[in-house]
C-alpha positions as CSV (number, residue, x, y, z in Angstrom):
1,X,63.5,26.2,-19.3
2,X,62.9,22.5,-18.3
3,X,59.2,20.9,-18.2
4,X,58.3,19.6,-15.0
5,X,55.0,17.8,-14.7
6,X,54.2,19.5,-11.3
7,X,55.5,22.9,-12.2
8,X,52.6,25.1,-14.3
9,X,52.9,25.3,-18.1
10,X,53.1,28.5,-19.3
11,X,51.8,28.6,-22.9
12,X,51.7,32.2,-23.2
13,X,53.4,35.0,-21.4
14,X,51.4,35.6,-18.1
15,X,48.7,32.7,-18.9
16,X,49.3,29.9,-16.5
17,X,47.3,26.3,-16.7
18,X,47.4,24.2,-13.9
19,X,48.0,20.3,-14.1
20,X,45.5,18.1,-12.7
21,X,46.2,16.5,-9.5
22,X,44.9,13.0,-8.4
23,X,42.3,13.3,-5.3
24,X,44.1,12.1,-2.1
25,X,44.1,8.9,-0.4
26,X,41.6,10.0,2.2
27,X,38.8,11.0,-0.4
28,X,38.9,7.6,-1.7
29,X,38.9,6.2,1.8
30,X,35.8,8.6,2.5
31,X,33.7,7.5,-0.4
32,X,34.6,3.7,0.3
33,X,33.7,3.8,3.9
34,X,30.6,5.7,2.7
35,X,29.6,3.3,0.3
36,X,30.2,0.1,2.8
37,X,28.2,2.1,5.4
38,X,25.2,2.4,2.8
39,X,25.5,-1.3,1.8
40,X,25.1,-2.4,5.4
41,X,22.3,-0.3,6.5
42,X,20.7,-1.2,2.8
43,X,21.1,-4.9,3.9
44,X,20.2,-4.4,7.2
45,X,16.8,-2.7,6.4
46,X,16.0,-5.8,4.3
47,X,17.4,-8.9,6.1
48,X,17.9,-7.5,9.9
49,X,15.9,-8.2,12.9
50,X,13.3,-5.1,12.0
51,X,13.8,-5.5,8.1
52,X,11.2,-5.8,5.6
53,X,11.5,-9.7,5.4
54,X,10.8,-10.2,9.4
55,X,7.7,-7.6,9.2
56,X,6.1,-9.7,6.4
57,X,6.9,-13.0,8.5
58,X,5.3,-11.1,11.8
59,X,2.3,-10.4,9.8
60,X,1.7,-13.5,8.5
61,X,2.2,-15.3,12.0
62,X,-0.4,-12.4,13.2
63,X,-2.9,-13.6,10.9
64,X,-2.2,-17.4,11.7
65,X,-2.6,-16.4,15.7
66,X,-6.1,-14.4,15.0
67,X,-7.3,-17.5,13.1
68,X,-6.5,-19.7,16.0
69,X,-7.9,-17.2,18.5
70,X,-11.4,-17.0,16.8
71,X,-11.2,-21.2,16.7
72,X,-10.5,-21.2,20.4
73,X,-13.2,-18.2,21.1
74,X,-15.8,-20.5,19.2
75,X,-14.8,-23.6,21.1
76,X,-15.1,-21.8,24.4
77,X,-18.4,-20.3,23.7
78,X,-19.7,-24.2,22.5
79,X,-18.3,-25.4,26.1
80,X,-19.7,-22.1,27.9
81,X,-23.0,-22.9,26.2
82,X,-22.9,-26.9,26.8
83,X,-22.1,-26.2,30.7
84,X,-25.2,-23.6,30.7
85,X,-27.5,-26.5,29.5
86,X,-26.3,-28.7,32.1
87,X,-26.5,-26.4,35.2
88,X,-28.8,-26.7,37.9
89,X,-30.5,-23.5,36.5
90,X,-31.2,-24.7,33.0
91,X,-31.4,-28.4,32.2
92,X,-31.4,-29.9,29.0
93,X,-33.1,-33.5,29.0
94,X,-32.0,-34.1,25.6
95,X,-28.2,-33.0,26.4
96,X,-28.5,-35.0,29.7
97,X,-29.7,-38.2,27.6
98,X,-26.8,-37.9,24.9
99,X,-24.0,-37.4,27.8
100,X,-25.3,-40.0,29.5
101,X,-25.4,-42.6,27.1
102,X,-21.8,-41.4,25.5
103,X,-19.9,-40.9,28.6
104,X,-21.9,-43.6,31.0
105,X,-22.9,-46.1,28.4
106,X,-26.5,-46.1,29.7
107,X,-29.3,-47.4,27.5
108,X,-33.0,-47.4,28.1
109,X,-34.8,-50.7,28.8
110,X,-36.8,-50.7,25.6
111,X,-33.6,-50.3,23.4
112,X,-31.5,-52.9,21.5
113,X,-28.1,-52.6,21.4
114,X,-26.1,-53.7,18.0
115,X,-22.4,-54.1,18.2
């Protein structure tokens, strides 16, 4: 009997030991494809448009925009207060005097201007 690597080996009469075969090319392609897809999705979850880095960037932008919103709200409140104080219903003489001096350049007759 000749020895063939593909034929089963009979060590004892009736006992059959099979040789190991290499996995086929399909198994290699399958695992390579799954590994590639795993790497792609992992990269997309970190670097993509909806990834972790983009989320941190958006959260930092939210904080900046909220600070700007609060600053603008305070500025609007100050302007509303000034508008109310210069309205016909409520006239603040000190504010009117300071606005006349700043905007129109008016002075009182008893004041001396120093340049």
